Every structure is written in C-alpha cells, then in structure tokens.
N, C-alpha and C positions, 0 to 999 in steps of 0.2 A: 504494500499499499505506499502510496506517495501522499505527503503532506505538502499540499501547494501553497498555503497560505499560513501565517502565524505571527500576528504583530499586536505588541501590547503598547499603547500609546503613551510617549514619554511623560505625560503630565500624571499617569496611573503610576500611585505608590503603594505597593503591598508587598511585602517581604515574602522572598519565595514564590511569586504569584507564577511567573512562568513555568517553572519546574513542577509545580502543584498542577497547573493546567495540562501540561503534557502528560502527566501520569495519569489523571483523571480521563483523557482523552483516549491516551493507550488502552485503558482497561474497558472502556466502552464501546471503542471502536472495535476491539477485538470478538467483543460478543456479539455487536451489532452484526458485523460482516459475517460471524458464522451462522447468526439466525436467519440471515436474508439469504445466503449462497452455500450454505451447509459445507463450508470451507474454512478451514484454518489459517491464518496468513502466519506466516515465519519471521517476517522482516516488516518495519516501517524504513521508510526512506524519505529525507529531505534535503533539499538545495538552498543554500544560505548566500546571498548575492553577497560578493566582495566587492570592493571595501566597504560597502554601507554597513554592514552588518558583520558582528564576528562569530555569531553561534553560541555566545556564552550560555544562553539558558538550555542549549542543549547539552553542552558540556556538564553544566550543572543537574540535569536531570540523567546523566549516564548513557548518553547517546555515544556512539563511537564516530570519529572523524576519519573517513577514508581517504582524504586527498582532495584535489581541485579539478575542475573541469577544464576543457581547453577554451571555452567561450565559443563553441561552434553552434550549439543547439543541434536538435535533431533533424531538421529541416535544410542544414548546410549542405548542400551536395556541391558546392564550389569552394568549400575551405576559405570562406572569407573571415572566419572568427570574429562575427560582428557582435556577438552577444557578449554580456559580462560575464567574469570567471566566477563559478559559484563553488564553494565548498560542499563536500557531500558528507552528509552524517546518515547513520543507521542506526536503529534500535531492534536486535534481535529479541523476536518473542518465543524462542525456543533454544535450548541450549547448543543443540547439534545444526543450526538453520541451513548450514551450507548442504547437507545431506540432501533435505527435499528439493533445494534449488539447482544442484547439479544432475539429479537424477530424473528430471523432468516431472 
C-alpha cells in the first residue's frame, strides 16, 4: 500500500502527533484492507519530497528509509529527470515481508 499524502500543518502543535497518527492509520488500514479485499498487505510505502521535507515523522514512527529516487517519475520514458527527488520509506507489516513479495 502506498501513502500518497500526509501533512500536518505547521501551526498545529501536539507532542508526537505525527507518529500517533501513522500508528493509528497503520492499524486501521491493515484491518480495512483485509475486510475489503480479503488480502493481507505485507508492506506500507511512502515517498517524501526532498528538500522540502525530511521524513522525521516516519523515522519517529519506526519506518525504514530505503534511499532516494532519481527524480524521473513513472512516466519519464525520455529520462528527463524532471520530477523532484524523493526519499523512499517503508513500514513492514510482517517480519518476513520479503518472502511474499519475491514469491509473487
């Protein structure tokens, strides 16, 4: 599953709000996805646009930083690198998440 948007506006001040929200969403999303599709997701994924954001909330919520994109985007067949570079963050939902991903 991919997290497309997550933003807490700068004037909102509440301790640990971002990591709390991510934890609540993670639990709810997993249950809702299974109820709707009868399928258990093994991994959550998100992209954080650099240099605008650093991904601090994902780090605080124990997500794993995998690296950065090249700035191409999925439709960049001409290799123009016109998109912003983004950092890639994942949250495994099961201990051996690689196995079902690699076995199709």
